[in-house]
N, C-alpha and C positions, 0 to 999 in steps of 0.2 A: 650442308657442310661448307665451311669456310675455305678460302683458297690455300690455307696452310694445313688442311686436313683435320680440322677440329669440328665438333658438333656445333652447329649454328643454333643457339638457343632462341634467337629471334624468329626462326622459322618453325619452332616447335609449337604446334597448336593442339591443346588438349581440352576436352570437354567431358561431360558426364557419360558420354557414350564409350569413352576409353576405359577399359577394365584392367589392362596390363601394359606397362611400359618396360620394354626389354632393351638393354643396351650393353655395349662392351666397355669394360673398365679401361682397357687399352685397345686401340685399333690394331689389328694384326697386320695392317698395311702401313699406315702412317705413323703408328706408335703414339698417337696423341692420347693423352689422358682425359677421360670424360669428367665433366663437372658433376660428380655423383651427387653431392649434397643438394645442388640446385635442381637436378633432375628428380630426385626423390621428393623434394619439396613441391615441385610442380605437379608430380603425380598425386601426391596426397591431397592437394587442393581439389582434385576432381574425384577422389576416392579410389584411385587406381593402385594396384599392386606394382611393385618394381622387381624386376629380375635382372641380376647383374651377371654378365659373362666375364668371369675373372680368370679365364685360362691364360691370358697374356700378362696378368699382373701378379698373381699369387707366387709364381716361381722366381720373381725378380725383385720384390720389394715387400716390406711389412704391410699386411692388409688386415684390417679389423672390420668385419662385416657389421658388427653391432654399432661401431662408431659411424660407419657409412650410412647406417639406417635403412638398408635395403631389406625387402621382404624375403627375397630368395637370392641365392648366388650359386653358381656352378663353376667347377674347374676340373680339368682332366689330370690324370696321373702322369701320363707320359711326358707332358710339358714341364713337369717339375722333377725330372730325372727318375720317375717311377716307371712301372710297367704299363703296357697298353691294356685296353679293355676294362679300365676302372676309372672312376672319377668321384667327385664329391658334390652333393647337393645340400646346401645349407638352406634352412628355412627358419623364420622366426617361430618361436615355440607356440605362440598363441594362434598363428596362422596354420601351422601344421596340425594343431589340436582340433581345429575346426574342419579339417579336410577329411573326407572319406578315403579309404584305400582304393587304388585303381587296379591293383593286381592282388590276387589271392593265392595263398599257398601256405606251406608250413611255417610256423614260428610267428605268424602275424595275427593269430586269433587268441581270444580268451576262452570262449565257449562256442560250441556248435551243437545245435539241436535240429530236428527236422523242421522246426518252425522258424528259427532265427539264428543269427550268428552275432557275436560281439567280438570286437577287435581290440588288440593290444594298444596301449597308448603309443603316441608318436614318440620317437621315429620308428619304433619297432613295427608298427602296422604297415609301414611302407617297405619293409625288408622281407618280402615273401620268398620262400624257397631256400635252396642251398646257396650261400654266398660264394663269391669267387675268392676263396681263402688265400690262394697263392698270390693273387694280385693285391689283396689287402695287406699281406705281410710285406710285399715289395713296396707298396705305397707308404706304409708306415716307416720303412727303412729310409726311403727318400726324404720323408718329412724330418726324421731325426738327423739325417745328414745335413740338410739345409739349416735346420735349427742349431746344429753344433757350430756351423760357420757363422750364423747370425744373419738375419735378413737385412739388417742395416749395412753390414759389410758387403753382402751380395749386391745390394743396390748401389753402394758407393763404387764398387769395382766396375759394375756394368756401365754406370754413368760415365766413368772415365773412358771406357772403350767407345761408347756411343758418341761422346763429344769429339774424340779423335777422328772417328769415322765421318761425322758431319763436316768437321773442319777440312778433312782431307778431300772428300768428294766435292765440297763447295769450291775447292781450289782447282779442280780439273775442268777445263773448258769442254763443253759438250755433255756434261753430266747434270741432270736435274733430279733433285731430291723430291719425292712425293711425300709431303708431310712437313711437320715443323722443322725449321733449320736452326732452332735454338734448343737449349736443354730445358726450357720452361715447360712444365706439365707434359713431359713426353717420356716414353718408355724405350724398350730395347730395340724393336724392329726399325730398320732403316731401309726403306724402299727407294729405288732410283731407276732412272732410265738413262741410256747412253744414246746420244743423238746419232741416228742413222744405223744403229746396231740393235737387232732384236734382242729382247731379254734372254731368249734361249741361247743365242750365240754368246752373249756375255757370260751366261752361266757355264757354257762349255769351256770358254777360255779360262774362267776362274777355276773350274774343275781341273784343268791341266796344271794349274798352279797349286793344286792341293787345297783350294778354298771351296767350301760347300756353301752355296746360297740356294734359296728357293726362287724359282722363276715361274711366271704365269700370272694369273689374276687372283690367286690366293683366296679362292671362294668369295671374291668380292668384285664381281663384274660391274655392278652399278657404280661402285666407287671409282673404278678405273675409267669408266665412261665419263664420270664427272670431271676427271682430269685430262680427258682426251688422249688416253693411251690404251693400247691393247693389253699390255703386260708390263710387269716390272720385275727387276731383280731385287730380292730382299735379303739383306744380311740381318741375322738375328743373333744376339749375344747372350751368353750365359756365364755362370760363375767360372767355368773352366777356360774361357777364352782369354787371349793375351793381346797386348799392344803389338807384338811382333806379327800376330795374325792379321791385325788391322792393316799393318804396313803391306802385308802380302795381298790383302784384298785390294788396296789402292793401286799396287803395282799391277795387279791383274786387270783392273779397269783401264788403266793407262795402256796396257798391252792390247786390250780389245779395240781401243780407238785406233791404235797404230796398225793393228792387223787388218782392220777393215777400211783403212785409208781415211780415217776421220780425224787424224791428228796431223 
């Protein structure tokens, strides 16, 4: 990983032993956008499949998995304003057709005899048993809602918020952004540390200001070790956030410095 939180392609060493290359479209800590096309190309050179974690990108920008060229992609429902307990797994049609089912149950078979079973074509062969119908309906509603707004509009709105946050945090002495400090190839999350103040204390001050951030290592301990920090505070933006809320975030960060005698 580079010093600004991006994937270091120079350190990526692949050979024929590698069968699967899995990576995040956007880092959930640094917000850095992965060079998907280059990673897919490198994987194909050695015959490896690619799996894209698109949880951080699908709710925030237009995403076309076929254009990206990945073999598989996954994203969750709750991060795109839908319910918990449901997500989406995309797979290339030819790859799915070549895969056997890993779960068996109702609705995924064609015929069953005492001697053998035959399975439904993909993707039905991977949908065994009773689906989570309520969550499916909720996820569809979320997709329609975002589609009605337009993902280009969602992306433009969030980029305005992220740019204002980066500019504001960069102007506060004692604050360090973990990740890109420009808008080039970056997404919504903005993680930061406040000098001499633990991330959990920063989060408590912000909570008092009515600002919700995530604090901790965000399921990414190795990344935090790479940057020499135990935890970060992370502001994540969505279509419903406003510039006024960015101002409240910045005011809360300044207050945390003052409260702990660092200003």
